[in-house]
TORVO-782493 format. One record per residue: residue in one letter; y, x, z of N, C-alpha, C in turn; residue number from 1. Coordinates in steps of 0.02 Angstrom, whole numbers, padded with zeros to 5 digits. Layout:
<atoms>
atom aa:A	nv:Y	nu:X	nw:Z	cav:Y	cau:X	caw:Z	cv:Y	cu:X	cw:Z	i:NUM
...
</atoms>
This chain:
<atoms>
atom aa:M	nv:04168	nu:-00007	nw:-04122	cav:04141	cau:00004	caw:-04055	cv:04117	cu:00067	cw:-04072	i:1
atom aa:G	nv:04112	nu:00101	nw:-03998	cav:04104	cau:00174	caw:-03998	cv:04029	cu:00194	cw:-03988	i:2
atom aa:L	nv:04023	nu:00239	nw:-04003	cav:03940	cau:00272	caw:-04000	cv:03898	cu:00254	cw:-03909	i:3
atom aa:A	nv:03950	nu:00278	nw:-03866	cav:03928	cau:00262	caw:-03790	cv:03926	cu:00177	cw:-03777	i:4
atom aa:T	nv:03946	nu:00136	nw:-03810	cav:03964	cau:00073	caw:-03795	cv:03902	cu:00060	cw:-03850	i:5
atom aa:L	nv:03885	nu:00072	nw:-03900	cav:03831	cau:00054	caw:-03933	cv:03760	cu:00073	cw:-03903	i:6
atom aa:V	nv:03754	nu:00129	nw:-03891	cav:03698	cau:00150	caw:-03843	cv:03689	cu:00110	cw:-03788	i:7
atom aa:K	nv:03741	nu:00102	nw:-03734	cav:03748	cau:00081	caw:-03694	cv:03713	cu:-00005	cw:-03684	i:8
atom aa:S	nv:03737	nu:-00041	nw:-03731	cav:03720	cau:-00117	caw:-03752	cv:03645	cu:-00110	cw:-03777	i:9
atom aa:T	nv:03615	nu:-00067	nw:-03819	cav:03542	cau:-00056	caw:-03830	cv:03508	cu:-00035	cw:-03770	i:10
atom aa:Y	nv:03533	nu:-00004	nw:-03728	cav:03498	cau:-00003	caw:-03674	cv:03481	cu:-00060	cw:-03618	i:11
atom aa:L	nv:03537	nu:-00099	nw:-03613	cav:03534	cau:-00146	caw:-03569	cv:03500	cu:-00214	cw:-03611	i:12
atom aa:N	nv:03481	nu:-00202	nw:-03677	cav:03465	cau:-00258	caw:-03703	cv:03367	cu:-00261	cw:-03701	i:13
atom aa:Q	nv:03374	nu:-00199	nw:-03687	cav:03286	cau:-00174	caw:-03701	cv:03252	cu:-00185	cw:-03643	i:14
atom aa:S	nv:03197	nu:-00229	nw:-03646	cav:03151	cau:-00244	caw:-03588	cv:03113	cu:-00173	cw:-03559	i:15
atom aa:R	nv:03103	nu:-00185	nw:-03497	cav:03065	cau:-00156	caw:-03469	cv:03011	cu:-00172	cw:-03429	i:16
atom aa:C	nv:02969	nu:-00111	nw:-03430	cav:02908	cau:-00140	caw:-03368	cv:02902	cu:-00093	cw:-03320	i:17
atom aa:V	nv:02881	nu:-00114	nw:-03251	cav:02892	cau:-00078	caw:-03189	cv:02816	cu:-00106	cw:-03152	i:18
atom aa:K	nv:02767	nu:-00049	nw:-03132	cav:02715	cau:-00066	caw:-03111	cv:02711	cu:-00063	cw:-03041	i:19
atom aa:R	nv:02682	nu:-00089	nw:-02992	cav:02666	cau:-00085	caw:-02947	cv:02596	cu:-00077	cw:-02915	i:20
atom aa:L	nv:02561	nu:-00015	nw:-02890	cav:02505	cau:00003	caw:-02890	cv:02452	cu:-00033	cw:-02828	i:21
atom aa:G	nv:02396	nu:-00043	nw:-02831	cav:02347	cau:-00065	caw:-02772	cv:02384	cu:-00111	cw:-02732	i:22
atom aa:V	nv:02391	nu:-00160	nw:-02729	cav:02405	cau:-00209	caw:-02681	cv:02339	cu:-00250	cw:-02657	i:23
atom aa:T	nv:02345	nu:-00238	nw:-02587	cav:02270	cau:-00261	caw:-02558	cv:02271	cu:-00330	cw:-02571	i:24
atom aa:A	nv:02215	nu:-00357	nw:-02570	cav:02213	cau:-00438	caw:-02572	cv:02210	cu:-00474	cw:-02512	i:25
atom aa:D	nv:02186	nu:-00407	nw:-02467	cav:02192	cau:-00430	caw:-02388	cv:02252	cu:-00445	cw:-02342	i:26
atom aa:L	nv:02278	nu:-00497	nw:-02361	cav:02347	cau:-00508	caw:-02351	cv:02349	cu:-00550	cw:-02274	i:27
atom aa:T	nv:02384	nu:-00525	nw:-02230	cav:02367	cau:-00572	caw:-02172	cv:02413	cu:-00627	cw:-02178	i:28
atom aa:P	nv:02389	nu:-00701	nw:-02174	cav:02410	cau:-00765	caw:-02190	cv:02496	cu:-00759	cw:-02152	i:29
atom aa:A	nv:02529	nu:-00780	nw:-02193	cav:02596	cau:-00789	caw:-02179	cv:02651	cu:-00810	cw:-02224	i:30
atom aa:T	nv:02710	nu:-00815	nw:-02190	cav:02756	cau:-00846	caw:-02214	cv:02789	cu:-00785	cw:-02257	i:31
atom aa:A	nv:02803	nu:-00726	nw:-02223	cav:02827	cau:-00685	caw:-02254	cv:02793	cu:-00639	cw:-02300	i:32
atom aa:G	nv:02803	nu:-00616	nw:-02354	cav:02752	cau:-00581	caw:-02396	cv:02756	cu:-00510	cw:-02407	i:33
atom aa:R	nv:02709	nu:-00482	nw:-02427	cav:02717	cau:-00412	caw:-02461	cv:02747	cu:-00397	cw:-02504	i:34
atom aa:A	nv:02789	nu:-00343	nw:-02508	cav:02844	cau:-00339	caw:-02533	cv:02802	cu:-00298	cw:-02607	i:35
atom aa:L	nv:02829	nu:-00321	nw:-02667	cav:02804	cau:-00284	caw:-02734	cv:02861	cu:-00249	cw:-02771	i:36
atom aa:F	nv:02896	nu:-00286	nw:-02780	cav:02969	cau:-00246	caw:-02809	cv:03034	cu:-00273	cw:-02791	i:37
atom aa:T	nv:03059	nu:-00234	nw:-02793	cav:03142	cau:-00236	caw:-02771	cv:03197	cu:-00219	cw:-02819	i:38
atom aa:I	nv:03238	nu:-00288	nw:-02826	cav:03285	cau:-00285	caw:-02894	cv:03340	cu:-00270	cw:-02851	i:39
atom aa:S	nv:03379	nu:-00234	nw:-02882	cav:03440	cau:-00210	caw:-02862	cv:03508	cu:-00215	cw:-02900	i:40
atom aa:G	nv:03561	nu:-00204	nw:-02897	cav:03620	cau:-00204	caw:-02944	cv:03637	cu:-00283	cw:-02947	i:41
atom aa:D	nv:03616	nu:-00283	nw:-03023	cav:03639	cau:-00350	caw:-03053	cv:03581	cu:-00410	cw:-03055	i:42
atom aa:P	nv:03588	nu:-00469	nw:-03081	cav:03515	cau:-00509	caw:-03091	cv:03484	cu:-00486	cw:-03147	i:43
atom aa:I	nv:03424	nu:-00489	nw:-03143	cav:03375	cau:-00483	caw:-03211	cv:03363	cu:-00550	cw:-03242	i:44
atom aa:I	nv:03323	nu:-00542	nw:-03286	cav:03302	cau:-00586	caw:-03327	cv:03233	cu:-00588	cw:-03337	i:45
atom aa:V	nv:03172	nu:-00597	nw:-03289	cav:03109	cau:-00597	caw:-03304	cv:03071	cu:-00632	cw:-03360	i:46
atom aa:E	nv:03036	nu:-00568	nw:-03401	cav:03002	cau:-00620	caw:-03447	cv:02927	cu:-00628	cw:-03427	i:47
atom aa:Y	nv:02891	nu:-00576	nw:-03381	cav:02831	cau:-00596	caw:-03350	cv:02817	cu:-00553	cw:-03304	i:48
atom aa:I	nv:02783	nu:-00588	nw:-03258	cav:02757	cau:-00543	caw:-03189	cv:02674	cu:-00573	cw:-03212	i:49
atom aa:F	nv:02640	nu:-00517	nw:-03189	cav:02564	cau:-00522	caw:-03199	cv:02525	cu:-00472	cw:-03150	i:50
atom aa:G	nv:02468	nu:-00482	nw:-03135	cav:02431	cau:-00452	caw:-03092	cv:02362	cu:-00427	cw:-03141	i:51
atom aa:V	nv:02340	nu:-00367	nw:-03121	cav:02271	cau:-00342	caw:-03157	cv:02239	cu:-00330	cw:-03107	i:52
atom aa:C	nv:02174	nu:-00363	nw:-03080	cav:02122	cau:-00346	caw:-03030	cv:02090	cu:-00286	cw:-03043	i:53
atom aa:V	nv:02092	nu:-00237	nw:-03008	cav:02063	cau:-00156	caw:-03013	cv:02014	cu:-00158	cw:-02952	i:54
atom aa:E	nv:02005	nu:-00198	nw:-02924	cav:01952	cau:-00197	caw:-02874	cv:01927	cu:-00286	cw:-02834	i:55
atom aa:D	nv:01866	nu:-00288	nw:-02876	cav:01845	cau:-00358	caw:-02856	cv:01868	cu:-00381	cw:-02795	i:56
atom aa:I	nv:01886	nu:-00451	nw:-02791	cav:01911	cau:-00481	caw:-02718	cv:01835	cu:-00510	cw:-02694	i:57
atom aa:G	nv:01829	nu:-00497	nw:-02638	cav:01768	cau:-00502	caw:-02600	cv:01784	cu:-00536	cw:-02541	i:58
atom aa:G	nv:01751	nu:-00606	nw:-02526	cav:01757	cau:-00649	caw:-02468	cv:01808	cu:-00680	cw:-02453	i:59
atom aa:G	nv:01826	nu:-00715	nw:-02424	cav:01891	cau:-00748	caw:-02397	cv:01899	cu:-00786	cw:-02451	i:60
atom aa:A	nv:01965	nu:-00818	nw:-02448	cav:01999	cau:-00874	caw:-02500	cv:02056	cu:-00864	cw:-02500	i:61
atom aa:A	nv:02070	nu:-00807	nw:-02514	cav:02147	cau:-00799	caw:-02528	cv:02185	cu:-00841	cw:-02580	i:62
atom aa:T	nv:02249	nu:-00871	nw:-02559	cav:02284	cau:-00903	caw:-02601	cv:02355	cu:-00902	cw:-02617	i:63
atom aa:P	nv:02366	nu:-00843	nw:-02650	cav:02440	cau:-00803	caw:-02646	cv:02484	cu:-00855	cw:-02701	i:64
atom aa:F	nv:02537	nu:-00838	nw:-02684	cav:02588	cau:-00854	caw:-02720	cv:02644	cu:-00808	cw:-02718	i:65
atom aa:L	nv:02701	nu:-00808	nw:-02769	cav:02756	cau:-00757	caw:-02780	cv:02806	cu:-00775	cw:-02748	i:66
atom aa:Q	nv:02863	nu:-00741	nw:-02716	cav:02919	cau:-00776	caw:-02690	cv:02974	cu:-00710	cw:-02690	i:67
atom aa:L	nv:03050	nu:-00750	nw:-02695	cav:03086	cau:-00686	caw:-02704	cv:03130	cu:-00702	cw:-02633	i:68
atom aa:T	nv:03150	nu:-00650	nw:-02586	cav:03181	cau:-00650	caw:-02532	cv:03267	cu:-00617	cw:-02557	i:69
atom aa:A	nv:03307	nu:-00663	nw:-02578	cav:03365	cau:-00634	caw:-02598	cv:03406	cu:-00582	cw:-02552	i:70
atom aa:N	nv:03441	nu:-00540	nw:-02574	cav:03489	cau:-00496	caw:-02522	cv:03533	cu:-00544	cw:-02512	i:71
atom aa:A	nv:03567	nu:-00516	nw:-02447	cav:03622	cau:-00545	caw:-02419	cv:03680	cu:-00573	cw:-02451	i:72
atom aa:A	nv:03703	nu:-00526	nw:-02499	cav:03751	cau:-00557	caw:-02536	cv:03742	cu:-00602	cw:-02579	i:73
atom aa:Y	nv:03681	nu:-00623	nw:-02583	cav:03671	cau:-00688	caw:-02626	cv:03629	cu:-00756	cw:-02583	i:74
atom aa:G	nv:03654	nu:-00751	nw:-02522	cav:03638	cau:-00809	caw:-02475	cv:03564	cu:-00783	cw:-02433	i:75
atom aa:A	nv:03521	nu:-00736	nw:-02433	cav:03476	cau:-00711	caw:-02409	cv:03410	cu:-00783	cw:-02407	i:76
atom aa:G	nv:03411	nu:-00820	nw:-02460	cav:03371	cau:-00866	caw:-02464	cv:03312	cu:-00850	cw:-02490	i:77
atom aa:V	nv:03258	nu:-00887	nw:-02462	cav:03173	cau:-00860	caw:-02491	cv:03162	cu:-00928	cw:-02529	i:78
atom aa:A	nv:03147	nu:-00901	nw:-02605	cav:03126	cau:-00951	caw:-02649	cv:03065	cu:-00945	cw:-02706	i:79
atom aa:P	nv:03017	nu:-00981	nw:-02696	cav:02948	cau:-00960	caw:-02725	cv:02966	cu:-00965	cw:-02788	i:80
atom aa:I	nv:02942	nu:-00914	nw:-02838	cav:02939	cau:-00884	caw:-02909	cv:02879	cu:-00947	cw:-02934	i:81
atom aa:C	nv:02815	nu:-00961	nw:-02899	cav:02769	cau:-00996	caw:-02907	cv:02738	cu:-01029	cw:-02877	i:82
atom aa:A	nv:02691	nu:-01068	nw:-02885	cav:02657	cau:-01109	caw:-02824	cv:02604	cu:-01084	cw:-02816	i:83
atom aa:L	nv:02578	nu:-01089	nw:-02753	cav:02504	cau:-01077	caw:-02747	cv:02458	cu:-01076	cw:-02780	i:84
atom aa:H	nv:02406	nu:-01019	nw:-02775	cav:02351	cau:-01031	caw:-02831	cv:02296	cu:-01071	cw:-02778	i:85
atom aa:A	nv:02225	nu:-01079	nw:-02814	cav:02192	cau:-01112	caw:-02774	cv:02151	cu:-01062	cw:-02735	i:86
atom aa:S	nv:02112	nu:-01019	nw:-02763	cav:02091	cau:-00952	caw:-02729	cv:02093	cu:-00910	cw:-02774	i:87
atom aa:I	nv:02067	nu:-00855	nw:-02757	cav:02053	cau:-00791	caw:-02803	cv:02003	cu:-00756	cw:-02771	i:88
atom aa:A	nv:01958	nu:-00785	nw:-02736	cav:01894	cau:-00767	caw:-02695	cv:01845	cu:-00727	cw:-02744	i:89
atom aa:A	nv:01854	nu:-00758	nw:-02808	cav:01789	cau:-00746	caw:-02854	cv:01822	cu:-00683	cw:-02905	i:90
atom aa:L	nv:01883	nu:-00658	nw:-02907	cav:01927	cau:-00625	caw:-02951	cv:01884	cu:-00545	cw:-02965	i:91
atom aa:T	nv:01876	nu:-00547	nw:-03018	cav:01830	cau:-00482	caw:-03015	cv:01875	cu:-00415	cw:-03061	i:92
atom aa:A	nv:01867	nu:-00365	nw:-03075	cav:01900	cau:-00296	caw:-03101	cv:01904	cu:-00318	cw:-03172	i:93
atom aa:G	nv:01982	nu:-00315	nw:-03199	cav:01986	cau:-00337	caw:-03267	cv:02001	cu:-00412	cw:-03269	i:94
atom aa:E	nv:02023	nu:-00438	nw:-03212	cav:02025	cau:-00515	caw:-03237	cv:02115	cu:-00512	cw:-03208	i:95
atom aa:L	nv:02157	nu:-00550	nw:-03251	cav:02224	cau:-00551	caw:-03244	cv:02256	cu:-00610	cw:-03198	i:96
atom aa:L	nv:02297	nu:-00619	nw:-03153	cav:02333	cau:-00653	caw:-03126	cv:02396	cu:-00669	cw:-03172	i:97
atom aa:V	nv:02432	nu:-00728	nw:-03183	cav:02482	cau:-00736	caw:-03245	cv:02517	cu:-00790	cw:-03207	i:98
atom aa:M	nv:02584	nu:-00811	nw:-03221	cav:02624	cau:-00865	caw:-03212	cv:02631	cu:-00906	cw:-03265	i:99
atom aa:T	nv:02646	nu:-00974	nw:-03254	cav:02682	cau:-01014	caw:-03304	cv:02756	cu:-01013	cw:-03330	i:100
atom aa:G	nv:02785	nu:-00976	nw:-03284	cav:02853	cau:-00967	caw:-03297	cv:02902	cu:-01040	cw:-03266	i:101
atom aa:I	nv:02863	nu:-01067	nw:-03234	cav:02893	cau:-01139	caw:-03199	cv:02889	cu:-01110	cw:-03114	i:102
atom aa:A	nv:02949	nu:-01139	nw:-03077	cav:02930	cau:-01117	caw:-03007	cv:02881	cu:-01150	cw:-02976	i:103
atom aa:A	nv:02862	nu:-01218	nw:-03000	cav:02815	cau:-01270	caw:-02965	cv:02749	cu:-01246	cw:-03019	i:104
atom aa:G	nv:02735	nu:-01206	nw:-03060	cav:02669	cau:-01180	caw:-03080	cv:02634	cu:-01137	cw:-03045	i:105
atom aa:V	nv:02571	nu:-01151	nw:-03052	cav:02533	cau:-01120	caw:-03025	cv:02512	cu:-01050	cw:-03034	i:106
atom aa:L	nv:02494	nu:-00991	nw:-02998	cav:02479	cau:-00931	caw:-03007	cv:02392	cu:-00932	cw:-03033	i:107
atom aa:T	nv:02389	nu:-00915	nw:-03088	cav:02315	cau:-00922	caw:-03104	cv:02296	cu:-00868	cw:-03150	i:108
atom aa:T	nv:02219	nu:-00867	nw:-03154	cav:02184	cau:-00820	caw:-03189	cv:02191	cu:-00831	cw:-03253	i:109
atom aa:A	nv:02176	nu:-00780	nw:-03302	cav:02188	cau:-00779	caw:-03364	cv:02120	cu:-00814	cw:-03379	i:110
atom aa:A	nv:02101	nu:-00857	nw:-03435	cav:02054	cau:-00890	caw:-03473	cv:02012	cu:-00841	cw:-03487	i:111
atom aa:V	nv:02027	nu:-00783	nw:-03525	cav:01984	cau:-00724	caw:-03549	cv:01991	cu:-00668	cw:-03498	i:112
atom aa:Q	nv:01932	nu:-00640	nw:-03485	cav:01940	cau:-00576	caw:-03434	cv:01964	cu:-00520	cw:-03487	i:113
atom aa:G	nv:02025	nu:-00490	nw:-03442	cav:02057	cau:-00445	caw:-03472	cv:02111	cu:-00464	cw:-03538	i:114
atom aa:I	nv:02120	nu:-00525	nw:-03554	cav:02160	cau:-00553	caw:-03610	cv:02206	cu:-00597	cw:-03588	i:115
atom aa:K	nv:02265	nu:-00587	nw:-03612	cav:02322	cau:-00664	caw:-03598	cv:02351	cu:-00667	cw:-03662	i:116
atom aa:S	nv:02361	nu:-00720	nw:-03696	cav:02403	cau:-00728	caw:-03748	cv:02432	cu:-00794	cw:-03755	i:117
atom aa:T	nv:02481	nu:-00809	nw:-03792	cav:02511	cau:-00866	caw:-03783	cv:02476	cu:-00923	cw:-03816	i:118
atom aa:A	nv:02413	nu:-00900	nw:-03848	cav:02375	cau:-00939	caw:-03877	cv:02332	cu:-00984	cw:-03822	i:119
atom aa:E	nv:02331	nu:-00964	nw:-03777	cav:02292	cau:-00995	caw:-03727	cv:02323	cu:-01072	cw:-03690	i:120
atom aa:A	nv:02271	nu:-01117	nw:-03684	cav:02310	cau:-01183	caw:-03661	cv:02338	cu:-01191	cw:-03583	i:121
atom aa:V	nv:02301	nu:-01139	nw:-03547	cav:02311	cau:-01143	caw:-03475	cv:02358	cu:-01080	cw:-03454	i:122
atom aa:G	nv:02412	nu:-01081	nw:-03411	cav:02448	cau:-01029	caw:-03380	cv:02487	cu:-00995	cw:-03429	i:123
atom aa:L	nv:02528	nu:-01022	nw:-03481	cav:02554	cau:-00988	caw:-03530	cv:02623	cu:-00984	cw:-03494	i:124
atom aa:W	nv:02646	nu:-00919	nw:-03509	cav:02723	cau:-00914	caw:-03494	cv:02766	cu:-00943	cw:-03552	i:125
atom aa:G	nv:02791	nu:-01003	nw:-03552	cav:02819	cau:-01049	caw:-03576	cv:02771	cu:-01068	cw:-03646	i:126
atom aa:P	nv:02789	nu:-01112	nw:-03689	cav:02751	cau:-01163	caw:-03733	cv:02695	cu:-01120	cw:-03784	i:127
atom aa:A	nv:02642	nu:-01151	nw:-03809	cav:02618	cau:-01131	caw:-03850	cv:02622	cu:-01081	cw:-03906	i:128
atom aa:T	nv:02696	nu:-01115	nw:-03939	cav:02722	cau:-01086	caw:-03985	cv:02748	cu:-01008	cw:-03981	i:129
atom aa:G	nv:02751	nu:-00991	nw:-03922	cav:02773	cau:-00920	caw:-03893	cv:02843	cu:-00910	cw:-03886	i:130
atom aa:G	nv:02887	nu:-00983	nw:-03897	cav:02941	cau:-00976	caw:-03871	cv:02965	cu:-00936	cw:-03812	i:131
atom aa:G	nv:02913	nu:-00969	nw:-03745	cav:02939	cau:-00953	caw:-03685	cv:02982	cu:-00956	cw:-03634	i:132
atom aa:D	nv:02971	nu:-00964	nw:-03574	cav:03025	cau:-00976	caw:-03529	cv:03037	cu:-00915	cw:-03496	i:133
atom aa:F	nv:03077	nu:-00920	nw:-03454	cav:03104	cau:-00843	caw:-03430	cv:03123	cu:-00874	cw:-03358	i:134
atom aa:V	nv:03113	nu:-00827	nw:-03317	cav:03162	cau:-00834	caw:-03234	cv:03216	cu:-00786	cw:-03233	i:135
atom aa:I	nv:03274	nu:-00805	nw:-03200	cav:03330	cau:-00771	caw:-03179	cv:03319	cu:-00753	cw:-03124	i:136
atom aa:L	nv:03325	nu:-00693	nw:-03087	cav:03304	cau:-00666	caw:-03011	cv:03377	cu:-00630	cw:-02994	i:137
atom aa:V	nv:03404	nu:-00634	nw:-02933	cav:03443	cau:-00602	caw:-02902	cv:03421	cu:-00532	cw:-02875	i:138
atom aa:P	nv:03459	nu:-00478	nw:-02854	cav:03441	cau:-00441	caw:-02809	cv:03409	cu:-00466	cw:-02757	i:139
atom aa:G	nv:03352	nu:-00440	nw:-02733	cav:03315	cau:-00450	caw:-02667	cv:03251	cu:-00416	cw:-02690	i:140
atom aa:V	nv:03205	nu:-00439	nw:-02642	cav:03141	cau:-00420	caw:-02647	cv:03090	cu:-00471	cw:-02688	i:141
atom aa:V	nv:03034	nu:-00455	nw:-02721	cav:02990	cau:-00495	caw:-02743	cv:02928	cu:-00480	cw:-02696	i:142
atom aa:E	nv:02892	nu:-00550	nw:-02668	cav:02844	cau:-00526	caw:-02630	cv:02788	cu:-00572	cw:-02655	i:143
atom aa:I	nv:02722	nu:-00555	nw:-02623	cav:02668	cau:-00609	caw:-02630	cv:02657	cu:-00627	cw:-02567	i:144
atom aa:V	nv:02641	nu:-00678	nw:-02565	cav:02629	cau:-00709	caw:-02496	cv:02559	cu:-00741	cw:-02497	i:145
atom aa:N	nv:02518	nu:-00747	nw:-02449	cav:02454	cau:-00767	caw:-02439	cv:02430	cu:-00801	cw:-02396	i:146
atom aa:A	nv:02417	nu:-00871	nw:-02424	cav:02400	cau:-00916	caw:-02368	cv:02336	cu:-00928	cw:-02313	i:147
atom aa:V	nv:02284	nu:-00890	nw:-02346	cav:02232	cau:-00868	caw:-02306	cv:02219	cu:-00796	cw:-02343	i:148
atom aa:S	nv:02187	nu:-00789	nw:-02278	cav:02173	cau:-00690	caw:-02309	cv:02097	cu:-00682	cw:-02321	i:149
atom aa:A	nv:02102	nu:-00635	nw:-02364	cav:02049	cau:-00612	caw:-02401	cv:02014	cu:-00556	cw:-02374	i:150
atom aa:V	nv:01961	nu:-00516	nw:-02399	cav:01925	cau:-00471	caw:-02356	cv:01927	cu:-00412	cw:-02395	i:151
atom aa:S	nv:01939	nu:-00410	nw:-02455	cav:01951	cau:-00361	caw:-02503	cv:01958	cu:-00346	cw:-02566	i:152
atom aa:G	nv:01984	nu:-00292	nw:-02582	cav:02008	cau:-00294	caw:-02662	cv:02082	cu:-00271	cw:-02679	i:153
atom aa:L	nv:02091	nu:-00248	nw:-02753	cav:02161	cau:-00218	caw:-02765	cv:02182	cu:-00255	cw:-02814	i:154
atom aa:V	nv:02264	nu:-00278	nw:-02829	cav:02271	cau:-00291	caw:-02889	cv:02338	cu:-00252	cw:-02897	i:155
atom aa:D	nv:02356	nu:-00227	nw:-02962	cav:02408	cau:-00193	caw:-02982	cv:02459	cu:-00252	cw:-03011	i:156
atom aa:W	nv:02513	nu:-00254	nw:-02989	cav:02558	cau:-00309	caw:-03008	cv:02601	cu:-00260	cw:-03067	i:157
atom aa:Y	nv:02640	nu:-00295	nw:-03130	cav:02674	cau:-00276	caw:-03168	cv:02727	cu:-00329	cw:-03182	i:158
atom aa:M	nv:02794	nu:-00303	nw:-03198	cav:02853	cau:-00356	caw:-03195	cv:02881	cu:-00315	cw:-03266	i:159
atom aa:W	nv:02889	nu:-00382	nw:-03306	cav:02912	cau:-00357	caw:-03375	cv:02999	cu:-00397	cw:-03374	i:160
atom aa:Y	nv:03033	nu:-00355	nw:-03378	cav:03110	cau:-00386	caw:-03368	cv:03178	cu:-00350	cw:-03403	i:161
atom aa:K	nv:03222	nu:-00386	nw:-03415	cav:03270	cau:-00377	caw:-03437	cv:03338	cu:-00368	cw:-03395	i:162
atom aa:P	nv:03370	nu:-00311	nw:-03389	cav:03437	cau:-00301	caw:-03343	cv:03488	cu:-00359	cw:-03369	i:163
atom aa:C	nv:03532	nu:-00391	nw:-03323	cav:03581	cau:-00447	caw:-03358	cv:03635	cu:-00405	cw:-03354	i:164
atom aa:G	nv:03647	nu:-00338	nw:-03332	cav:03707	cau:-00299	caw:-03328	cv:03687	cu:-00222	cw:-03313	i:165
atom aa:Q	nv:03740	nu:-00186	nw:-03302	cav:03717	cau:-00110	caw:-03309	cv:03685	cu:-00079	cw:-03244	i:166
atom aa:Q	nv:03688	nu:-00120	nw:-03209	cav:03679	cau:-00103	caw:-03129	cv:03599	cu:-00139	cw:-03126	i:167
atom aa:G	nv:03562	nu:-00177	nw:-03162	cav:03505	cau:-00222	caw:-03146	cv:03452	cu:-00163	cw:-03164	i:168
atom aa:L	nv:03403	nu:-00156	nw:-03094	cav:03358	cau:-00107	caw:-03090	cv:03294	cu:-00144	cw:-03045	i:169
atom aa:V	nv:03244	nu:-00143	nw:-03066	cav:03179	cau:-00162	caw:-03018	cv:03146	cu:-00104	cw:-03009	i:170
atom aa:V	nv:03134	nu:-00085	nw:-02948	cav:03078	cau:-00026	caw:-02922	cv:03032	cu:-00049	cw:-02892	i:171
atom aa:P	nv:02959	nu:-00025	nw:-02897	cav:02913	cau:-00034	caw:-02848	cv:02922	cu:-00027	cw:-02785	i:172
atom aa:T	nv:02892	nu:-00065	nw:-02745	cav:02893	cau:-00046	caw:-02663	cv:02836	cu:00006	cw:-02663	i:173
atom aa:T	nv:02836	nu:00042	nw:-02601	cav:02792	cau:00098	caw:-02578	cv:02729	cu:00065	cw:-02554	i:174
atom aa:P	nv:02673	nu:00079	nw:-02569	cav:02609	cau:00045	caw:-02551	cv:02609	cu:00065	cw:-02480	i:175
</atoms>
């Protein structure tokens, strides 16, 4: 194995994290969402997607979930990445929104403000042993969709992933 192949292999196997700044909680109720991340090139393995509340969510009863709208080359389908959260109306700065890693799993708040660990019994990404599930996403757009509008608040979103090929890339959408 040559040095270039070794470097490329190491690079491809490294986890990457991308951040989408300041997504407002004031989403118009709709089936179409607000774009968070664009996946291009090859499919990716998502190890974790989470949001950090940076400005208290005030009023309303926002009930968000995440979905993928695949590119045309992958059928242009829309699929939920997680189920509807009951409400994030009381979310305060420093709290986390996390996923279970199961499409039917609910987007939930972390049990401890500002901390999310595999020792928590609720909202785990995988089993309590830390083994973890993963989600494979094809190129497309990851969106947040809200069934009910909130009136204020901001959430920064993060995606931790590994590309499945040389061209797998995730970029945050423009706020």
